[in-house]
BALOBA-1460 file (C-alpha; in Angstrom, 3 decimals):
// residues 98
<rec num="1" residu="m" x="118.474" y="125.657" z="106.506"/>
<rec num="2" residu="g" x="116.582" y="124.538" z="103.401"/>
<rec num="3" residu="a" x="114.840" y="121.248" z="102.664"/>
<rec num="4" residu="e" x="117.523" y="120.255" z="100.160"/>
<rec num="5" residu="e" x="120.100" y="120.105" z="102.981"/>
<rec num="6" residu="f" x="118.238" y="117.138" z="104.475"/>
<rec num="7" residu="g" x="118.585" y="115.093" z="101.290"/>
<rec num="8" residu="p" x="115.926" y="113.152" z="99.411"/>
<rec num="9" residu="w" x="112.807" y="111.973" z="101.181"/>
<rec num="10" residu="e" x="109.793" y="109.894" z="100.351"/>
<rec num="11" residu="p" x="106.386" y="110.781" z="101.776"/>
<rec num="12" residu="l" x="104.621" y="108.176" z="103.881"/>
<rec num="13" residu="t" x="101.465" y="106.619" z="102.551"/>
<rec num="14" residu="v" x="98.361" y="107.048" z="104.691"/>
<rec num="15" residu="a" x="98.514" y="103.348" z="105.628"/>
<rec num="16" residu="v" x="102.131" y="103.611" z="106.807"/>
<rec num="17" residu="a" x="101.414" y="106.814" z="108.757"/>
<rec num="18" residu="v" x="98.452" y="105.186" z="110.500"/>
<rec num="19" residu="e" x="100.572" y="102.156" z="111.396"/>
<rec num="20" residu="l" x="103.381" y="104.384" z="112.657"/>
<rec num="21" residu="f" x="101.071" y="106.437" z="114.886"/>
<rec num="22" residu="q" x="99.130" y="103.458" z="116.312"/>
<rec num="23" residu="s" x="101.473" y="103.392" z="119.301"/>
<rec num="24" residu="a" x="100.887" y="107.093" z="120.061"/>
<rec num="25" residu="t" x="99.541" y="107.803" z="123.533"/>
<rec num="26" residu="f" x="98.290" y="111.220" z="122.417"/>
<rec num="27" residu="r" x="95.525" y="112.387" z="120.089"/>
<rec num="28" residu="w" x="96.450" y="112.634" z="116.409"/>
<rec num="29" residu="w" x="94.500" y="112.835" z="113.158"/>
<rec num="30" residu="l" x="94.862" y="112.666" z="109.428"/>
<rec num="31" residu="a" x="94.919" y="116.209" z="108.031"/>
<rec num="32" residu="g" x="95.254" y="117.979" z="104.704"/>
<rec num="33" residu="g" x="94.246" y="116.592" z="101.337"/>
<rec num="34" residu="h" x="94.068" y="112.961" z="102.427"/>
<rec num="35" residu="a" x="91.677" y="113.894" z="105.241"/>
<rec num="36" residu="l" x="89.419" y="115.717" z="102.794"/>
<rec num="37" residu="e" x="89.428" y="112.717" z="100.475"/>
<rec num="38" residu="a" x="88.552" y="110.376" z="103.350"/>
<rec num="39" residu="h" x="85.716" y="112.671" z="104.409"/>
<rec num="40" residu="f" x="84.238" y="113.072" z="100.931"/>
<rec num="41" residu="d" x="85.064" y="109.491" z="99.916"/>
<rec num="42" residu="r" x="86.622" y="110.581" z="96.635"/>
<rec num="43" residu="s" x="89.914" y="111.783" z="95.199"/>
<rec num="44" residu="w" x="90.354" y="114.746" z="92.868"/>
<rec num="45" residu="r" x="94.154" y="115.012" z="92.667"/>
<rec num="46" residu="s" x="97.346" y="113.318" z="93.843"/>
<rec num="47" residu="h" x="99.115" y="114.470" z="97.002"/>
<rec num="48" residu="e" x="102.820" y="114.944" z="97.568"/>
<rec num="49" residu="d" x="102.715" y="114.204" z="101.291"/>
<rec num="50" residu="t" x="100.661" y="112.886" z="104.179"/>
<rec num="51" residu="d" x="99.758" y="115.399" z="106.887"/>
<rec num="52" residu="i" x="99.244" y="114.340" z="110.493"/>
<rec num="53" residu="g" x="97.776" y="116.794" z="112.998"/>
<rec num="54" residu="i" x="98.554" y="116.936" z="116.716"/>
<rec num="55" residu="t" x="98.123" y="119.532" z="119.441"/>
<rec num="56" residu="r" x="101.047" y="121.756" z="120.379"/>
<rec num="57" residu="s" x="100.946" y="120.410" z="123.914"/>
<rec num="58" residu="d" x="101.479" y="116.865" z="122.607"/>
<rec num="59" residu="a" x="104.387" y="117.757" z="120.316"/>
<rec num="60" residu="p" x="107.115" y="116.666" z="122.778"/>
<rec num="61" residu="h" x="105.621" y="113.149" z="122.691"/>
<rec num="62" residu="l" x="106.444" y="112.851" z="118.982"/>
<rec num="63" residu="r" x="109.879" y="111.590" z="119.983"/>
<rec num="64" residu="d" x="108.178" y="108.493" z="121.428"/>
<rec num="65" residu="v" x="106.518" y="107.710" z="118.098"/>
<rec num="66" residu="l" x="109.201" y="108.974" z="115.720"/>
<rec num="67" residu="d" x="112.254" y="107.682" z="117.570"/>
<rec num="68" residu="g" x="115.375" y="108.280" z="115.499"/>
<rec num="69" residu="w" x="113.688" y="110.650" z="113.051"/>
<rec num="70" residu="d" x="115.009" y="114.120" z="112.242"/>
<rec num="71" residu="i" x="112.192" y="116.506" z="113.201"/>
<rec num="72" residu="v" x="112.515" y="120.151" z="112.215"/>
<rec num="73" residu="l" x="110.552" y="123.333" z="112.823"/>
<rec num="74" residu="a" x="109.181" y="124.790" z="109.583"/>
<rec num="75" residu="a" x="108.613" y="128.523" z="109.916"/>
<rec num="76" residu="d" x="109.313" y="131.710" z="108.029"/>
<rec num="77" residu="g" x="110.664" y="129.814" z="105.009"/>
<rec num="78" residu="a" x="113.342" y="127.999" z="106.993"/>
<rec num="79" residu="l" x="113.820" y="124.600" z="108.620"/>
<rec num="80" residu="t" x="115.434" y="124.480" z="112.058"/>
<rec num="81" residu="p" x="116.321" y="121.308" z="113.962"/>
<rec num="82" residu="w" x="113.870" y="120.790" z="116.826"/>
<rec num="83" residu="d" x="115.151" y="119.626" z="120.195"/>
<rec num="84" residu="g" x="111.776" y="118.372" z="121.411"/>
<rec num="85" residu="r" x="110.971" y="121.295" z="123.692"/>
<rec num="86" residu="p" x="107.286" y="122.200" z="124.124"/>
<rec num="87" residu="l" x="105.916" y="124.424" z="121.369"/>
<rec num="88" residu="d" x="104.401" y="127.040" z="123.617"/>
<rec num="89" residu="k" x="106.164" y="130.268" z="124.604"/>
<rec num="90" residu="g" x="108.598" y="131.502" z="121.999"/>
<rec num="91" residu="y" x="107.327" y="129.192" z="119.258"/>
<rec num="92" residu="g" x="104.112" y="130.993" z="118.304"/>
<rec num="93" residu="h" x="105.417" y="131.569" z="114.774"/>
<rec num="94" residu="v" x="105.919" y="127.834" z="114.150"/>
<rec num="95" residu="g" x="103.025" y="126.260" z="112.287"/>
<rec num="96" residu="n" x="104.546" y="122.970" z="111.188"/>
<rec num="97" residu="l" x="106.930" y="120.246" z="112.188"/>
<rec num="98" residu="w" x="108.503" y="118.301" z="109.359"/>
């Protein structure tokens, strides 16, 4: 399944992502380009998305924060609907959830 099959999407701003994850009962952090900009207190280019990091063991708790969202596994150039199962055995090739 490709990204185009999910239709158009708009990336969250950092402020909206922070507000969304405030109710999380697990550890999460700003990652990617926005995290680098926050660390260095400067911007050097625009970003197409906002990356949030979590541990694999906390992934099943995403459903509590992102209730009603379509969450997919992004691996090997394909997107696969994720049923919320832990990302341990059998999911070693998965590096991202979208």
